[in-house]
ROFI-291279 format. One record per residue (C-alpha): residue in one letter; x, y, z. Coordinates in steps of 0.1 Angstrom, whole numbers, always signed. Example, Ala and Ser with C-alpha at 12.3 -4.5 7.8 and 13.67 -1.06 7.14 Angstrom:
<recs>
[rec "A",[+123,-45,+78]]
[rec "S",[+137,-11,+71]]
</recs>
This chain:
<recs>
[rec "M",[+919,+701,-162]]
[rec "G",[+927,+668,-179]]
[rec "K",[+919,+658,-215]]
[rec "P",[+885,+643,-222]]
[rec "P",[+884,+605,-219]]
[rec "H",[+878,+600,-256]]
[rec "I",[+910,+619,-265]]
[rec "E",[+931,+598,-241]]
[rec "T",[+915,+567,-255]]
[rec "L",[+924,+578,-291]]
[rec "R",[+959,+586,-280]]
[rec "N",[+964,+553,-263]]
[rec "E",[+950,+534,-293]]
[rec "K",[+974,+554,-316]]
[rec "L",[+1003,+545,-293]]
[rec "R",[+994,+508,-294]]
[rec "E",[+992,+509,-332]]
[rec "D",[+1026,+527,-334]]
[rec "V",[+1042,+501,-311]]
[rec "A",[+1028,+473,-331]]
[rec "Y",[+1039,+489,-364]]
[rec "V",[+1075,+494,-351]]
[rec "K",[+1077,+458,-338]]
[rec "E",[+1064,+443,-370]]
[rec "K",[+1085,+464,-393]]
[rec "T",[+1116,+458,-371]]
[rec "Q",[+1111,+421,-372]]
[rec "E",[+1105,+420,-409]]
[rec "I",[+1136,+440,-418]]
[rec "E",[+1158,+421,-393]]
[rec "N",[+1147,+387,-405]]
[rec "R",[+1154,+397,-442]]
[rec "I",[+1188,+411,-434]]
[rec "V",[+1198,+381,-412]]
[rec "A",[+1187,+357,-439]]
[rec "A",[+1204,+376,-467]]
[rec "T",[+1237,+381,-450]]
[rec "E",[+1244,+345,-443]]
[rec "G",[+1259,+345,-408]]
[rec "L",[+1271,+381,-406]]
[rec "F",[+1248,+385,-376]]
[rec "G",[+1251,+350,-362]]
[rec "S",[+1259,+357,-326]]
[rec "A",[+1234,+370,-301]]
[rec "K",[+1253,+402,-296]]
[rec "E",[+1255,+409,-334]]
[rec "R",[+1218,+402,-337]]
[rec "E",[+1211,+425,-308]]
[rec "L",[+1230,+454,-324]]
[rec "L",[+1212,+449,-357]]
[rec "H",[+1178,+447,-339]]
[rec "I",[+1183,+478,-318]]
[rec "S",[+1196,+498,-348]]
[rec "I",[+1166,+488,-369]]
[rec "R",[+1141,+494,-341]]
[rec "V",[+1154,+530,-336]]
[rec "S",[+1153,+535,-374]]
[rec "C",[+1118,+522,-376]]
[rec "E",[+1107,+546,-348]]
[rec "F",[+1123,+575,-367]]
[rec "Q",[+1106,+564,-399]]
[rec "K",[+1072,+563,-382]]
[rec "F",[+1078,+598,-368]]
[rec "L",[+1086,+610,-403]]
[rec "L",[+1054,+595,-417]]
[rec "D",[+1032,+607,-389]]
[rec "F",[+1043,+643,-386]]
[rec "G",[+1052,+653,-421]]
[rec "D",[+1073,+684,-428]]
[rec "S",[+1064,+703,-396]]
[rec "P",[+1066,+680,-366]]
[rec "P",[+1056,+694,-331]]
[rec "Q",[+1087,+704,-311]]
[rec "D",[+1079,+679,-283]]
[rec "E",[+1077,+650,-308]]
[rec "A",[+1109,+662,-325]]
[rec "E",[+1128,+662,-292]]
[rec "Y",[+1113,+628,-282]]
[rec "V",[+1125,+611,-314]]
[rec "A",[+1159,+629,-311]]
[rec "D",[+1162,+612,-276]]
[rec "T",[+1152,+579,-292]]
[rec "I",[+1180,+583,-318]]
[rec "R",[+1204,+593,-290]]
[rec "S",[+1196,+561,-272]]
[rec "G",[+1208,+541,-302]]
[rec "L",[+1242,+559,-307]]
[rec "D",[+1264,+531,-293]]
[rec "W",[+1244,+505,-313]]
[rec "F",[+1247,+525,-345]]
[rec "Y",[+1285,+528,-340]]
[rec "L",[+1288,+491,-334]]
[rec "L",[+1267,+482,-364]]
[rec "A",[+1288,+504,-387]]
[rec "F",[+1320,+489,-372]]
[rec "H",[+1306,+454,-377]]
[rec "C",[+1297,+462,-413]]
[rec "H",[+1329,+481,-422]]
[rec "G",[+1346,+451,-438]]
[rec "L",[+1318,+442,-461]]
[rec "R",[+1330,+430,-494]]
[rec "D",[+1319,+443,-528]]
[rec "D",[+1296,+413,-532]]
[rec "L",[+1274,+429,-505]]
[rec "A",[+1281,+465,-514]]
[rec "T",[+1299,+495,-500]]
[rec "W",[+1284,+526,-485]]
[rec "R",[+1294,+562,-483]]
[rec "F",[+1274,+589,-466]]
[rec "N",[+1268,+624,-481]]
[rec "R",[+1289,+649,-463]]
[rec "Q",[+1268,+677,-477]]
[rec "V",[+1235,+666,-462]]
[rec "T",[+1209,+694,-462]]
[rec "S",[+1198,+710,-430]]
[rec "N",[+1163,+716,-445]]
[rec "F",[+1140,+692,-427]]
[rec "P",[+1115,+686,-456]]
[rec "K",[+1145,+675,-479]]
[rec "L",[+1161,+654,-451]]
[rec "R",[+1127,+638,-445]]
[rec "K",[+1123,+629,-482]]
[rec "T",[+1158,+615,-484]]
[rec "C",[+1153,+594,-452]]
[rec "L",[+1120,+580,-465]]
[rec "R",[+1137,+571,-498]]
[rec "Y",[+1164,+551,-480]]
[rec "F",[+1139,+534,-458]]
[rec "E",[+1119,+524,-489]]
[rec "I",[+1150,+508,-504]]
[rec "L",[+1156,+490,-471]]
[rec "C",[+1121,+476,-472]]
[rec "R",[+1120,+467,-509]]
[rec "P",[+1113,+430,-512]]
[rec "S",[+1139,+427,-540]]
[rec "A",[+1167,+445,-521]]
[rec "T",[+1199,+426,-518]]
[rec "A",[+1218,+422,-485]]
[rec "G",[+1241,+450,-496]]
[rec "E",[+1213,+473,-505]]
[rec "M",[+1196,+467,-472]]
[rec "L",[+1227,+473,-452]]
[rec "T",[+1238,+503,-471]]
[rec "S",[+1204,+518,-469]]
[rec "L",[+1202,+512,-432]]
[rec "L",[+1236,+528,-426]]
[rec "A",[+1227,+558,-448]]
[rec "F",[+1194,+561,-429]]
[rec "V",[+1213,+560,-396]]
[rec "H",[+1236,+587,-408]]
[rec "L",[+1206,+609,-415]]
[rec "E",[+1191,+601,-381]]
[rec "L",[+1223,+615,-366]]
[rec "V",[+1221,+646,-388]]
[rec "Y",[+1185,+651,-376]]
[rec "M",[+1195,+646,-340]]
[rec "A",[+1223,+672,-344]]
[rec "Q",[+1198,+697,-358]]
[rec "V",[+1173,+692,-330]]
[rec "F",[+1198,+692,-302]]
[rec "P",[+1203,+730,-300]]
[rec "S",[+1166,+736,-293]]
[rec "V",[+1167,+711,-265]]
[rec "V",[+1194,+731,-246]]
[rec "D",[+1183,+766,-257]]
[rec "S",[+1146,+771,-253]]
[rec "N",[+1150,+806,-270]]
[rec "L",[+1156,+790,-304]]
[rec "K",[+1126,+788,-326]]
[rec "A",[+1108,+755,-328]]
[rec "N",[+1110,+757,-366]]
[rec "Q",[+1147,+767,-367]]
[rec "W",[+1156,+745,-396]]
[rec "Q",[+1125,+745,-417]]
[rec "T",[+1138,+769,-443]]
</recs>
């Protein structure tokens, strides 16, 4: 038996709102980074790698906002697949930005990132906040984006075992 029509209507409306949010946020961040970096993303390919990296990050941020500290397993796996789809783009973005000078900023990732989802979620949202801050410099935006991407990869690595081993608990990393 299918879901009642009003449930499907609400679900479709929520999906449309989410897509619109991700598109708008992606465009906003992308435009600010392109304007602030003065030619760093001048070619179509460079702009594409920035765009896709930001879009995937915006989708992950929306997931973190929507599902709080206890996301449903199917949504956790879906967003992990979304992150996986951006792996090559993330690598290319990091490689493209590796030579940034001190006038933009340098970034380092925390090698001791927690495997506790609520803490990871809080850290991710903090980096995304910096990325979106109107007063953020080009360097702050890029370092925040790269740090956020790093945490996306940590998240994906934590969710991956449950995708291949259905015997693992859905909340395996909540503690």
